[in-house]
Each structure stands twice: as structure tokens, then as C-alpha cells.
N, C-alpha and C positions, 0 to 999 in steps of 0.2 A: 505494499499499499503505500502510496504516495502523502505529503503532508497535505494536498488539496483533498484526498480524499477522508484523512482524519479532520479536515476542518468543515468538509460537509457534513460528514457523522455530527460532529459535535455541536454545528448550528442547528441541525435538523432536530437533533435529540432535545435541544435547550429550548428551541421554540415549542415543540409536542410537550415538554414538561411544564412551560410557563401556561400553558393552556389551563384554566383551573378543571379539575376535576376530581374523582372520588380520593386520590393521593393527595393534592394540594388541602383541599377540605379537610382529611385525618389530620394533617400535619397543623393545618392553622387552628382547628378546634381542640387539638392537645396541646396546644401551646398556648391556646387561650386559658383552656384549663388547669393547668400545670405548671407555665412556665417555660423558658425555651430548653433548658438544660434535660429536664424530662423527656423534651418530644427528641432528643438527637438519637437516642434508638430505634424508634420508630423509622426517624429519617433513613439511618443505615439499613432498617430492613426493609425498606422501598427500594434503597439501591440495590442489595441483593437478588431482589425479586428481578429488577431490571439485569442484571449481571447473567440471570438464569436465561430471560428470555434470548439475551444476545446469544450467549454460548448455544443455546438450541438452533437459532438461526444460521450461525456459522457451521455448528456441524450438520448441517442441514435435515436437521429436524423437524422442518415444518410440517411435516405428517403426525407428529403427535399430537396436535393440535384438534385434530380430526379424530386419529385412530384411538386415543384416551378423552375423546371429548367430554365424557362423563365423569373424570376426575377433576377435569376442570372446571366443571359445576359446580361440583362437591366445594373444591377449593373457593369457588366463588361467593358459595353462600355461607361459607364458614368466616369467610372475611369480613363479609356482612353482617353475620350474626354476634362477632367480636366487636365490631363497630356499636352496634346498639346496647352490648353489656356496657362497653365504655360510655356511650352517651347515658344509659340509667344512672350509673355510676356518678356521672358529671351532676345531673339534675336532681339528685340526691344529695348532695355534696352541701355541706352544713354553711350557714351564710356568715361565718367571722373568718378574718385571716388565718389565726390559729387552725381553725381546723379544717380550711383549704390547701393551707400548706401541711398540714399531718397528710391529707390526703393528696398530696400535689403529685407523688409517685406514680399514679393511676394504674397499680397493678405490679409495677415494677419493670426493670430495665428487658427482663427477658421477655414479658408479653408486650411489652411496645413494640420491640423489635417482631416478635413473631407477628403481630397484628399490620405491622406496615410490610413485611412480606408477603402475609395474606392477601391486603390491601392490592399488592401489585400483581401478584401472581393470579388473581381474580378479576384483574384491570381489562377487559376487552381494547381498550385504547392503546396500551401498551405491548397486548397481543398483536395486535393489528401493525404497529409500528415497526417492530421486532421482527413477525414472521413475515410480513407483507411488505412494507414499504422500503424495509432497510436493504432489502436484493436489489432493489432499484437505485439506490444511493451509493452501493459501493459494488465492486468486484468481488462477490463472496468466494469464489475461485481461488482468489490471490491472495486472501487472507492468511498469513502465516502465524505460528506459536508467538514471534516476538512481536505481531502485529494484534493478535488478539490480548496479548497483555497491556498493550497501549490502548487498543480501545475499552478496555476495564477502567483504566486509569482515566481516562478521558468522560468515561459514563460515571465513574465515580466524583470528578471534578467538577462537571457541568451539573450535575444532581444537586451535587452541595452548594453550588454556587445560585440555583435557583432557586433552590427550599427554604435555605436557610435565612435569607429576607423576609419571606412571608411568616416562617418560625419567629424570626425576630421581633419584627413589629408585632405579631399577635401576643410575645410574649411583653414586651414593654408595654403595649395597652394594659394588660393584666397588671404590671406593675404599679401603675399611674392611677387605676384604680382600684382603692384598698379599702372602699368604704363596705358594711357588708352588705348594704343592699346593692352596689355597683358588682361584687363579687359574685352575689347570688344572681343578678342578670347574666353576668360573664360567663359562670358556669352552666346557666341555662342556654343560652346561646350557644356554647358550645356543644352542649348536649345537642341541640336540634340541629345543628353542622353537623356533628358526627353521624345522626339517625340521615341525614339527608344523603349524605356518603353512604350509607348502607343501602338505602333506597336506589340510589344511583348503580352502583354493583350489581345489586339484585336485579334491577328491572332490564339492564342492557344484556342485548342478545350475545352469544358469542361465547 
């Protein structure tokens, strides 16, 4: 692969990632309800999901999506169910700063990581990007192991660069609104966003 190939991939991925979807909504909702730091494991889970699809595309496993369609459906609904569980937790969160901070972990780093992974694996937009659009952007047959390593690094850098500002702004909004009433409203807004992301994932075809 050449430098223009990597740039083409990076630009296309950045545009696709920046378009609000279930992943962005989940990241923003998590940051609103728990702050920036507890959101990072979910972000890393999202990135891993992208890497899984990237590997599938490069290895020529596009047929997996159709051959194991039932598995992808199960993953999709598992991700949606977990977002609903998180939404219920935020909706029921206490109305004081102390109780919100005590629950800020939102199920732990591992749970957040798994949630991010499931959201990406169950997101048809991500599936379409890697298994349908990516082969039109770069020559998949020319990708070497070194190229694949670089693509993974580019994927990580691009997604972090796109998602962290979303999470950072949401996290700062939470910090500035520290009154009990504002915290309650924020947590319920976060719960609504998470529920919306779950519905979006469950309702999409693919």
C-alpha cells in the first residue's frame, strides 16, 4: 500500500466515524452519565470492534456476514440489551453529586469495554463500511502484514481522534452542571440517549 492509500482510508474512516450513530451516541451518553475517564474502556471496545471487521475484510471473510448471519443478529441484540441495562442504571441514579460519583464506574471498565465491542459488532454501518465500502477504497489483495499493522494503528488513531472530543465535551458538560437537579437531568438524558442507541441498533437491518 502507498501513502495515498492510507490517507484515503483514514479520511473515509474519519468521515464515517464522525457521523452520529449508535457508537457516538453510546460514547456521549456514557460520558454524560459517568465522565470522560470511565468512558475510555467503551471507546477501546469500539475500536476493537472496528479492528475485527478490518481483519475480516482483509482476510477475505466478507462471506461470514451472510454465512453466520444469525450470530451477527445475536451480537446486535446483545449490544442493544446491554445499552438498555446501562440506560436503566443511569435513569435510576441518585440526584446528588456524591451518589452519581459513586456510580460513575457504570458497571466497571470490563463491562464498558464489552459494551463498546458489542455496539460496534452489532452496528450495520460499521459492517457495511469494512465489508462493502473498504474494498472500493483500497486494493485488498495488495495488503501485506506490515500494511495491516499500519491500518490497525491508523484505525486506532482516527477513531480516538474522532470520539474523544465527543466524550470530552460531554464529560465537561457534566462537570459544569453539578447541582442535584442538573445531575438528575443529565443522567436521564444520558439514559434516553443510550436507549435511543439501543433502538437504533435493534431496528437497523443487517
